[in-house]
C-alpha positions in Angstrom: 0.0 0.0 0.0 2.8 2.4 0.8 4.3 1.7 -2.6 1.0 2.7 -4.2 1.2 6.0 -2.4 4.9 6.6 -3.3 4.3 5.7 -7.0 1.4 8.0 -7.5 1.8 10.9 -4.9 -1.5 12.8 -5.5 -4.2 14.2 -3.3 -6.6 11.5 -4.5 -4.1 8.7 -3.7 -3.5 10.2 -0.3 -7.3 10.3 0.3 -7.7 6.7 -0.9 -4.8 5.3 1.2 -6.6 5.0 4.6 -9.8 3.6 2.9 -7.8 1.0 1.0 -5.8 0.1 4.1 -8.9 -0.6 6.1 -10.4 -2.6 3.2 -7.2 -4.8 3.0 -7.1 -5.4 6.7 -10.8 -6.4 6.7 -10.2 -8.8 3.8 -7.2 -10.3 5.6 -9.3 -10.9 8.7 -12.0 -12.5 6.7 -9.5 -14.8 5.0 -8.1 -15.7 8.4 -11.5 -16.8 9.6 -12.0 -18.8 6.4 -8.6 -20.5 6.9 -9.4 -21.4 10.4 -12.8 -22.8 9.4 -11.3 -24.9 6.6 -8.0 -26.0 8.1 -8.6 -25.9 11.8 -5.6 -26.5 14.1 -3.2 -26.7 11.1 -4.0 -23.1 10.2 -3.8 -22.0 13.9 -0.3 -23.4 14.1 0.7 -21.8 10.8 -0.7 -18.4 11.9 1.3 -18.6 15.2 4.5 -18.9 13.2 3.9 -16.5 10.3 3.2 -12.8 10.9 0.1 -11.3 9.3 1.3 -8.1 7.8 4.9 -7.2 8.7 7.5 -10.0 8.2 9.9 -11.1 10.9 13.4 -10.4 9.8 15.1 -11.4 13.1 15.0 -15.2 12.8 18.0 -16.5 10.9 17.4 -18.5 7.8 13.7 -17.5 7.3 14.1 -14.2 5.4 15.1 -15.7 2.0 12.8 -18.8 2.2 9.5 -17.0 2.8 9.2 -18.3 6.3 9.9 -21.9 5.5 13.1 -23.7 6.5 14.4 -26.2 4.0 16.4 -29.3 5.1 
C-alpha cells in the first residue's frame, strides 16, 4: 500500500490510502476466519509462526525462504 502512495503521490491517492488500508485489513481478517474454518488447528499453528502483515526479519534462515526452512 505504501508503494502505491509513493508511486502516485497525488491528493486522490493520499485520500484513498486509509480507505484501501482498512479494506485490505478487513479482507485479511475474513481470509483468516476462512482459513481457520477450513484447516482448523493446522491453520492456527501456521498463523502462530507466520506474521500477518509485517514479516519477521530477526529469525536466521527464514528471510530468503518466505518463512519456510528447508532441510
